[in-house]
C-alpha positions in Angstrom: 52.5 91.9 177.8 54.3 89.7 175.2 58.0 90.3 175.5 58.5 89.6 171.7 56.5 92.6 170.7 56.5 96.3 171.2 54.0 97.9 173.5 50.9 99.1 171.6 49.3 102.5 171.8 46.0 102.9 169.9 44.1 106.1 168.9 40.4 105.7 169.2 37.3 108.0 169.1 34.4 108.9 167.0 34.8 109.8 163.3 36.4 113.2 162.3 37.9 114.3 165.6 41.5 114.3 164.3 42.8 110.8 165.0 44.7 110.4 161.9 46.2 114.0 162.2 47.3 113.0 165.7 48.7 109.7 164.6 50.8 111.5 161.9 52.0 114.0 164.6 52.9 111.3 167.1 54.6 109.1 164.5 56.6 112.0 163.0 55.6 111.2 159.4 52.7 111.7 157.1 51.5 108.2 156.9 47.7 108.2 157.7 45.2 109.9 155.3 43.8 113.1 156.7 40.5 114.3 155.2 37.6 116.5 156.2 35.1 113.8 155.2 34.4 111.5 158.2 35.4 107.9 157.8 38.5 108.4 155.8 40.4 105.8 158.0 38.8 102.3 157.9 41.5 99.8 158.8 44.0 99.7 161.7 47.0 101.6 160.5 50.3 100.7 162.3 53.6 102.6 162.6 56.6 102.1 164.8 57.4 105.2 167.0 59.7 106.1 169.8 59.9 108.8 172.5 62.1 109.3 175.5 63.9 106.0 174.8 60.7 104.1 174.6 59.8 102.3 171.4 56.2 101.5 170.8 53.6 100.6 168.0 51.2 103.3 167.2 47.8 102.3 165.9 45.4 104.6 164.0 41.8 103.2 163.9 38.6 104.1 162.0 35.9 105.9 163.9 33.9 104.3 166.7 30.4 104.6 165.3 27.8 104.6 168.0 25.8 102.9 166.9 27.2 101.6 163.5 24.8 102.4 160.6 26.0 100.0 157.9 27.9 96.8 157.4 31.0 98.7 156.5 30.8 100.7 159.7 30.3 97.5 161.7 33.6 96.2 160.3 35.3 99.4 161.1 34.1 99.2 164.7 35.2 95.6 165.0 38.7 96.6 163.9 38.6 99.4 166.6 37.6 96.9 169.4 40.4 94.5 168.4 42.7 97.4 168.8 41.3 98.4 172.2 41.6 94.8 173.4 45.2 94.4 172.3 46.6 97.8 173.3 48.7 98.7 176.3 47.5 102.3 176.3 44.6 104.1 174.5 44.6 107.7 173.3 40.8 108.5 173.3 40.4 111.6 171.1 37.5 114.1 171.4 36.8 117.4 169.6 36.9 120.6 171.6 35.3 122.6 168.8 32.2 120.4 168.5 32.1 119.7 172.3 30.8 116.6 174.0 28.3 114.7 171.9 26.1 111.6 172.8 28.5 109.5 170.8 31.3 110.5 173.2 29.3 109.7 176.2 28.6 106.1 174.7 32.4 105.7 174.0 33.0 106.8 177.7 30.8 104.0 178.9 32.7 101.5 176.7 36.1 102.6 177.9 35.4 103.4 181.6 36.3 99.7 182.8 39.8 100.4 181.3 40.2 103.8 182.5 43.6 103.1 184.1 45.0 102.9 180.6 43.1 105.6 178.8 44.6 109.1 178.1 41.7 111.4 177.2 43.0 113.7 174.4 41.0 116.9 173.8 42.0 117.9 170.3 41.7 121.1 168.3 42.6 123.3 171.4 44.6 125.6 169.3 44.2 128.9 171.2 43.3 130.1 174.7 39.6 130.5 174.0 39.4 126.7 173.3 40.7 125.8 176.8 37.3 126.6 178.4 35.6 124.4 175.7 37.9 121.5 176.8 36.7 121.7 180.4 33.3 120.0 179.9 35.2 116.7 179.1 36.5 116.6 182.7 33.0 115.5 184.0 33.4 112.2 182.2 35.6 111.1 185.1 38.8 110.1 183.3 41.7 111.3 185.4 44.3 111.7 182.6 43.3 114.5 180.3 45.5 116.3 177.7 44.6 119.4 175.7 46.3 119.4 172.3 46.2 120.7 168.8 47.4 117.9 166.6 47.3 120.1 163.5 49.6 122.7 165.0 51.6 120.3 167.5 50.6 122.1 170.6 50.6 119.9 173.7 51.8 117.0 171.8 55.1 116.6 173.5 53.4 116.5 176.9 51.2 113.8 175.6 54.2 111.8 174.4 55.9 112.2 177.8 52.8 110.7 179.4 52.7 107.8 177.0 56.4 107.0 177.5 56.0 107.3 181.2 53.2 104.7 181.3 54.7 102.2 178.8 56.0 99.0 180.3 59.8 98.4 180.1 60.6 96.0 177.3 63.7 93.9 176.6 65.5 95.1 173.5 64.1 93.2 170.5 66.6 91.7 168.2 66.5 93.0 164.6 64.7 90.6 162.5 65.1 90.4 158.8 61.7 90.6 157.1 60.4 90.3 153.6 58.2 93.3 152.8 55.3 92.4 150.5 52.9 95.0 149.0 49.5 93.7 147.9 48.6 95.9 144.9 46.1 96.0 142.2 43.0 98.0 141.0 40.0 98.4 143.2 37.7 95.6 144.3 39.9 92.6 143.1 40.0 91.2 146.6 43.3 92.5 148.0 42.0 92.9 151.6 40.4 89.5 151.6 43.8 88.1 150.4 45.6 89.9 153.2 43.1 88.5 155.8 43.6 84.9 154.4 47.4 85.2 154.4 47.7 86.4 158.0 44.9 84.3 159.3 42.8 87.0 160.8 40.3 89.7 159.9 43.1 92.3 159.7 41.6 94.5 156.9 38.0 95.8 156.3 36.3 93.9 153.4 33.5 95.3 151.3 32.2 94.9 147.9 32.3 98.8 147.7 35.4 99.7 145.6 37.9 101.8 147.5 37.3 100.4 151.0 41.0 100.4 151.8 42.7 103.8 151.8 45.6 103.7 154.3 48.4 101.2 153.7 47.7 98.4 156.3 50.9 96.7 157.7 50.7 93.3 159.1 53.6 91.1 160.3 53.5 87.3 160.2 56.1 84.8 161.1 56.1 81.3 159.4 58.8 78.8 160.1 61.3 81.4 161.2 60.7 83.7 158.3 59.1 87.1 158.9 56.8 88.7 156.4 55.5 92.2 156.5 52.2 92.4 154.3 51.1 95.8 153.2 47.5 95.9 151.9 47.1 99.1 149.8 44.3 101.1 148.1 43.3 100.2 144.6 45.5 101.9 142.1 43.5 103.6 139.4 43.6 106.5 137.0 43.7 110.0 138.9 40.7 111.1 136.9 38.6 108.3 138.2 39.2 109.2 141.9 36.2 110.9 143.4 37.8 112.4 146.6 41.0 113.7 148.0 41.2 110.7 150.4 41.0 108.4 147.5 43.8 110.3 145.7 46.0 110.2 148.8 45.2 106.4 149.1 46.6 105.8 145.6 49.6 108.0 146.3 50.4 106.0 149.5 49.9 102.8 147.7 52.5 103.7 145.2 54.8 104.7 148.0 54.2 101.2 149.7 55.1 99.6 146.4 58.4 101.5 146.4 59.2 100.5 149.9 58.3 96.8 149.4 60.8 94.1 148.4 58.2 92.5 146.0 54.6 92.9 145.1 51.5 90.6 144.8 49.8 91.9 141.8 46.1 90.8 142.3 43.9 90.6 139.3 40.2 89.5 139.0 40.1 86.1 137.3 36.5 86.7 136.2 37.3 89.8 134.4 40.8 89.3 133.1 43.5 91.9 132.7 42.9 95.6 132.1 44.8 98.6 131.1 44.9 99.5 134.8 46.7 96.2 135.5 49.2 97.1 132.8 49.9 100.5 134.3 50.5 98.9 137.8 52.8 96.3 136.2 54.9 99.0 134.6 55.1 100.8 138.1 56.4 97.5 139.5 59.1 97.1 136.9 60.2 100.8 137.0 60.6 100.5 140.8 62.7 97.3 140.3 60.5 95.2 142.5 59.9 91.5 142.4 56.4 90.5 141.6 53.9 87.5 141.5 50.8 87.7 139.6 47.7 86.4 141.6 44.5 85.7 139.8 41.9 86.0 142.5 38.2 84.8 142.6 39.1 81.5 141.0 36.1 79.8 142.7 33.9 81.9 140.4 35.5 80.7 137.2 33.9 78.0 135.1 36.0 75.8 132.8 39.0 76.5 134.9 41.5 74.5 132.9 40.7 76.3 129.7 40.3 79.5 131.5 43.7 79.2 133.1 45.5 78.8 129.8 43.6 81.8 128.4 44.7 84.0 131.4 48.3 82.7 131.0 48.3 83.6 127.3 46.6 87.0 128.1 49.2 87.8 130.7 52.0 87.3 128.1 50.3 89.5 125.7 49.1 92.4 127.9 51.8 92.4 130.5 55.0 91.6 128.5 57.0 93.5 131.0 56.0 91.0 133.7 56.6 87.8 131.5 59.3 86.7 133.9 57.0 86.5 137.1 55.3 83.4 138.5 51.5 83.3 138.2 49.1 81.6 140.6 45.3 81.1 140.8 43.6 81.5 144.3 40.3 82.1 145.9 40.8 84.5 148.9 37.2 83.8 149.8 37.6 80.0 150.3 41.3 79.9 150.8 41.9 77.6 147.8 45.5 78.0 146.4 46.5 80.6 148.9 49.0 78.3 150.5 51.1 78.4 147.3 51.9 82.1 147.8 54.4 82.1 150.7 56.7 79.6 148.9 56.5 81.7 145.7 57.4 84.8 147.8 60.4 83.0 149.2 61.5 81.9 145.7 61.2 85.4 144.2 63.1 86.9 147.2 65.8 84.4 146.7 66.2 85.2 143.1 66.2 89.0 144.0 69.3 88.3 146.2 71.0 85.9 143.9 74.6 86.6 142.9 76.5 85.1 140.0 80.2 84.6 140.2 82.2 86.9 137.9 83.9 83.9 136.3 80.6 82.5 135.2 79.4 85.8 133.9 82.5 86.3 131.8 82.1 82.9 130.3 78.4 83.8 129.7 79.5 87.0 128.0 82.1 85.3 125.8 79.5 82.7 124.6 76.7 85.3 123.9 79.2 87.6 122.1 80.3 84.6 119.9 76.7 83.6 119.2 75.2 87.1 118.7 77.9 89.8 118.4 77.1 93.3 119.6 76.9 96.0 117.0 77.0 99.8 117.3 74.3 101.9 115.8 76.6 102.8 112.9 77.3 99.1 112.2 80.9 99.0 113.5 82.2 96.2 115.7 81.9 96.5 119.4 84.2 94.7 121.8 82.8 93.5 125.1 85.6 93.2 127.6 84.3 92.3 130.9 81.1 91.6 132.9 80.4 91.8 136.7 77.4 91.9 139.0 77.3 95.2 141.0 74.1 94.7 142.9 71.0 92.8 144.0 67.2 93.5 144.5 67.0 93.9 141.6 70.1 92.0 140.3 72.4 94.7 138.5 75.1 93.9 135.9 77.7 96.1 134.3 79.5 95.3 131.0 82.6 97.2 130.0 82.9 98.0 126.3 84.9 100.0 123.8 81.9 101.8 122.3 79.4 101.7 125.2 77.4 104.7 124.1 76.8 103.4 120.6 75.3 99.9 121.4 71.7 99.5 120.6 69.5 99.2 123.7 67.7 96.1 122.2 71.1 94.1 122.7 71.0 94.9 126.4 67.4 93.5 126.6 68.7 90.4 124.7 71.4 89.9 127.3 68.9 90.3 130.1 66.7 87.7 128.6 69.6 85.3 128.2 70.8 85.9 131.8 67.4 84.8 133.0 67.3 81.7 130.9 70.9 80.8 132.1 70.7 81.7 135.8 67.0 81.9 136.8 66.0 85.2 138.4 62.3 84.3 138.3 60.1 87.1 139.5 62.6 89.9 139.5 63.6 92.6 137.1 67.2 92.6 135.8 69.3 95.7 135.1 72.1 95.5 132.5 74.2 98.6 131.8 77.2 99.5 129.9 80.5 101.4 130.8 83.1 102.8 128.5 86.6 101.2 128.5 89.4 101.7 126.0 90.6 98.9 123.9 
């Protein structure tokens, strides 16, 4: 095992046996989407977990379709097989209620060569009557069998004990600072294709069917000593347009991923331009105080690119005025053209998010701006601005002390934020400017 990574434990099995419920239970958080409809999980979903002093990476997978019935199912199975190959331990989940099916027997044949690292987990054993139902799985010949109810937590601690006991010892990994990047956008703009291109592997399932990604998909990549955690998310759309509960949860988790990220790649379709949904997502990014880069994807399909690039730039300023400060780039996730520009842009935006300005420079700036454009209160009386300081980063936050703080028109604060950006940079990140009362 690579000493620079945590041991990996993957949860596998046919669709709808409770893999995501078990994943959430083992991880101790509600991270994976759980739905009664088979196939809700499609990508590999990762979460760090620990038990009995052992840290490990837990991986939820889509169903092992035996045999796969569509192109989408083939990609899901391919992701499962990668997880099987890379994992130190496998939790193979079967369903005590439905009993042993031909698909389970086919999976048994696939996993039997690796039986020494397989824990057979008979799920949905939620009362004594189910224990007899679980017995038939013993004839599959896997020595390590655990009866659990992932929904109610029964038998889960015993399973965790077995996992911890069999995990290899690892050296303590040093904490590495990482830049968390959420890939967001409306459905079918190429977010998963962009993730695969950025990390250099088929990490996410890609399909022209809108809504293929549901769970947030974390992938870590290290480049020249910098660590990036990319999170592919479900397409964010209006709640009324989501046909299923799984889709609704996917959007909810995408919004949570946005809030956890340092910055976002807002992916738009260059062939369609910007929409009201893009505007809604842009507002969520600014409200959360996250940095952003606007990525126009599918650039290989655009004709008259020089003219179209200027039109899209103008459209971005008109339709996304709250993201007027973000860098924009044009890429093709399909061919890879332009994708190499994204990492330097991420580094630049992250640097501006963490930028600090000396108080002496800020007060000189405040003096100059007050002289050029004095602040006025809502009733027209003079306002004195005494002092300015930076109180935080990511996003950069500034406080101005004034004698009539509650009376200053909010438009003046927006003016100062714009002038701060012109003076000190802060490309790609929102700026927060607030007032505090101080007596003359």
